[in-house]
LUMLUMVO-717326 format. One record per residue (C-alpha): residue number from 0; residue in three letters; x, y, z. Coordinates in nm, 3 decimals. Layout:
BEGIN
(NUM,ala,(X,Y,Z))
...
This chain:
BEGIN
(0,unk,(0.003,-0.149,-0.557))
(1,unk,(-0.163,-0.487,-0.553))
(2,unk,(-0.126,-0.676,-0.880))
(3,unk,(-0.342,-0.977,-0.965))
(4,unk,(-0.358,-1.212,-1.265))
(5,unk,(0.019,-1.266,-1.267))
(6,unk,(0.141,-1.597,-1.415))
(7,unk,(0.278,-1.825,-1.146))
(8,unk,(0.589,-1.869,-1.360))
(9,unk,(0.689,-1.501,-1.324))
(10,unk,(0.928,-1.415,-1.042))
(11,unk,(1.041,-1.084,-0.893))
(12,unk,(1.305,-1.030,-1.163))
(13,unk,(1.055,-1.077,-1.447))
(14,unk,(0.802,-0.847,-1.281))
(15,unk,(1.062,-0.579,-1.208))
(16,unk,(1.155,-0.570,-1.578))
(17,unk,(0.791,-0.521,-1.671))
(18,unk,(0.719,-0.249,-1.413))
(19,unk,(1.041,-0.050,-1.460))
(20,unk,(0.900,0.070,-1.792))
(21,unk,(0.687,0.309,-1.582))
(22,unk,(0.948,0.422,-1.328))
(23,unk,(1.193,0.306,-1.065))
(24,unk,(1.065,0.013,-0.862))
(25,unk,(1.138,0.015,-0.490))
(26,unk,(1.026,-0.339,-0.416))
(27,unk,(0.825,-0.633,-0.545))
(28,unk,(0.679,-0.897,-0.319))
(29,unk,(0.531,-1.204,-0.490))
(30,unk,(0.280,-1.374,-0.264))
(31,unk,(0.381,-1.737,-0.216))
(32,unk,(0.240,-2.047,-0.054))
(33,unk,(0.398,-2.090,0.289))
(34,unk,(0.455,-2.464,0.248))
(35,unk,(0.549,-2.509,-0.118))
(36,unk,(0.686,-2.161,-0.191))
(37,unk,(0.489,-2.154,-0.519))
(38,unk,(0.357,-1.821,-0.642))
(39,unk,(-0.009,-1.748,-0.571))
(40,unk,(-0.039,-1.546,-0.893))
(41,unk,(-0.031,-1.200,-0.739))
(42,unk,(0.216,-0.955,-0.593))
(43,unk,(0.267,-0.615,-0.437))
(44,unk,(0.480,-0.361,-0.619))
(45,unk,(0.606,-0.036,-0.469))
(46,unk,(0.732,0.241,-0.693))
(47,unk,(0.950,0.529,-0.582))
(48,unk,(0.695,0.779,-0.713))
(49,unk,(0.319,0.795,-0.709))
(50,unk,(0.328,0.912,-1.072))
(51,unk,(0.500,0.589,-1.183))
(52,unk,(0.248,0.377,-0.992))
(53,unk,(-0.047,0.552,-1.154))
(54,unk,(0.110,0.531,-1.500))
(55,unk,(0.158,0.156,-1.455))
(56,unk,(-0.200,0.118,-1.334))
(57,unk,(-0.339,0.317,-1.627))
(58,unk,(-0.137,0.113,-1.878))
(59,unk,(-0.194,-0.233,-1.729))
(60,unk,(-0.516,-0.256,-1.526))
(61,unk,(-0.781,-0.438,-1.732))
(62,unk,(-0.566,-0.371,-2.042))
(63,unk,(-0.273,-0.614,-2.062))
(64,unk,(-0.312,-0.991,-2.038))
(65,unk,(0.013,-1.172,-1.959))
(66,unk,(0.115,-1.495,-2.133))
(67,unk,(-0.063,-1.796,-1.989))
(68,unk,(-0.343,-1.593,-1.830))
(69,unk,(-0.707,-1.572,-1.943))
(70,unk,(-0.784,-1.237,-1.779))
(71,unk,(-0.605,-0.900,-1.787))
(72,unk,(-0.386,-0.773,-1.505))
(73,unk,(-0.570,-0.632,-1.206))
(74,unk,(-0.371,-0.348,-1.054))
(75,unk,(-0.515,-0.153,-0.765))
(76,unk,(-0.383,0.057,-0.478))
(77,unk,(-0.298,-0.158,-0.177))
(78,unk,(-0.504,-0.116,0.143))
(79,unk,(-0.278,0.153,0.287))
(80,unk,(-0.326,0.389,-0.007))
(81,unk,(-0.583,0.505,-0.256))
(82,unk,(-0.591,0.706,-0.577))
(83,unk,(-0.639,1.045,-0.414))
(84,unk,(-0.322,1.010,-0.208))
(85,unk,(-0.488,0.976,0.130))
(86,unk,(-0.391,0.684,0.343))
(87,unk,(-0.551,0.522,0.642))
(88,unk,(-0.372,0.661,0.951))
(89,unk,(-0.339,0.327,1.127))
(90,unk,(-0.252,0.112,0.825))
(91,unk,(0.026,0.335,0.697))
(92,unk,(0.354,0.255,0.869))
(93,unk,(0.513,0.586,0.778))
(94,unk,(0.225,0.822,0.842))
(95,unk,(0.292,0.900,1.206))
(96,unk,(0.238,1.277,1.183))
(97,unk,(-0.110,1.252,1.033))
(98,unk,(-0.205,0.991,1.293))
(99,unk,(-0.068,1.202,1.577))
(100,unk,(-0.276,1.502,1.476))
(101,unk,(-0.595,1.297,1.487))
(102,unk,(-0.547,1.176,1.843))
(103,unk,(-0.778,1.363,2.076))
(104,unk,(-0.589,1.512,2.361))
(105,unk,(-0.738,1.456,2.706))
(106,unk,(-0.902,1.754,2.870))
(107,unk,(-0.723,1.886,3.172))
(108,unk,(-0.945,1.962,3.467))
(109,unk,(-0.795,2.177,3.736))
(110,unk,(-0.909,2.097,4.084))
(111,unk,(-0.849,2.371,4.335))
(112,unk,(-0.908,2.363,4.704))
(113,unk,(-1.032,2.665,4.898))
(114,unk,(-0.738,2.853,5.046))
(115,unk,(-0.899,3.005,5.348))
(116,unk,(-1.180,2.782,5.440))
(117,unk,(-1.384,2.917,5.731))
(118,unk,(-1.561,2.665,5.947))
């Protein structure tokens, strides 16, 4: 899930504490400036279950405003997922089977030569 409107003072540990209320957190990645290393005020959070992610979204998105922020948290599915559980076949790193079934197989054309060609 993409999470916006996060105070720049919050780090991964602080965010994990907040999100674990909804379920086990697999990973949190705070987006940071490449040069200074300062937080950009947003992050990606991955939960172990879809249910936990949706519970967090329902409880936080446009509802909770964190200290030091003027707008409520924005929490939306990241690009590789959406609310109905379908993911883009190319963007999802772990969705190889769905992608493989969508690949069109080439048609095989058999070319035969006449066996007994009379001239």
